[in-house]
C-alpha positions as CSV (number, residue, x, y, z in Angstrom):
1,X,63.3,231.0,-180.4
2,X,64.0,228.0,-177.9
3,X,67.7,226.8,-177.7
4,X,68.6,223.1,-179.1
5,X,69.7,222.1,-176.2
6,X,66.3,222.9,-174.6
7,X,64.5,221.0,-177.2
8,X,66.7,218.2,-176.9
9,X,65.7,218.4,-173.0
10,X,62.2,218.3,-173.7
11,X,62.7,215.3,-176.1
12,X,63.9,213.2,-173.7
13,X,61.1,214.3,-170.9
14,X,58.9,213.3,-173.5
15,X,60.6,209.9,-174.4
16,X,60.8,209.2,-170.4
17,X,56.9,209.6,-170.2
18,X,56.5,207.5,-172.9
19,X,58.7,204.7,-171.7
20,X,57.2,205.3,-167.8
21,X,53.4,204.7,-168.9
22,X,54.4,201.8,-171.5
23,X,55.9,200.2,-168.4
24,X,52.7,200.8,-166.1
25,X,50.2,199.4,-169.0
26,X,51.9,196.4,-170.0
27,X,52.4,195.2,-166.4
28,X,50.8,197.4,-163.7
29,X,50.7,194.3,-161.3
30,X,54.9,194.8,-161.8
31,X,54.8,198.4,-161.4
32,X,53.0,198.3,-158.3
33,X,55.3,196.0,-157.0
34,X,58.1,197.9,-158.0
35,X,56.9,201.2,-156.2
36,X,56.5,199.3,-152.7
37,X,59.8,198.0,-153.3
38,X,61.0,201.1,-153.8
39,X,59.1,201.9,-150.3
40,X,61.2,199.1,-148.4
41,X,64.8,200.3,-149.7
42,X,66.7,202.2,-147.3
43,X,67.6,205.9,-148.5
44,X,71.0,205.5,-149.0
45,X,70.4,202.8,-151.3
46,X,68.1,204.1,-153.6
47,X,70.5,207.6,-153.6
48,X,73.1,205.4,-154.3
49,X,71.0,204.3,-157.3
50,X,70.1,207.2,-158.4
51,X,73.7,209.0,-158.5
52,X,74.5,205.6,-160.5
53,X,72.1,206.3,-162.8
54,X,72.8,210.1,-163.1
55,X,76.3,209.6,-163.8
56,X,75.3,206.5,-166.5
57,X,72.9,208.8,-168.1
58,X,75.5,211.6,-168.3
59,X,78.0,209.2,-170.2
60,X,75.8,208.3,-172.6
61,X,75.0,211.2,-173.6
62,X,78.6,212.6,-173.5
63,X,79.3,209.4,-175.8
64,X,75.9,210.4,-178.4
65,X,77.4,214.2,-178.5
66,X,80.8,213.5,-178.9
């Protein structure tokens, strides 16, 4: 039997795939430009944005679960 936390995790991954797929389907040109921009961005900036996004996600999860 799977735990509720694991089921929630899989739901979150599924939502991520849906949103990403919708972005690619709705505007492939914009997504291509965004990927080129990410390739040109320095590693330290991408790392800071990634850490900031992870912290924002954890805070959001904390508020929802509270």
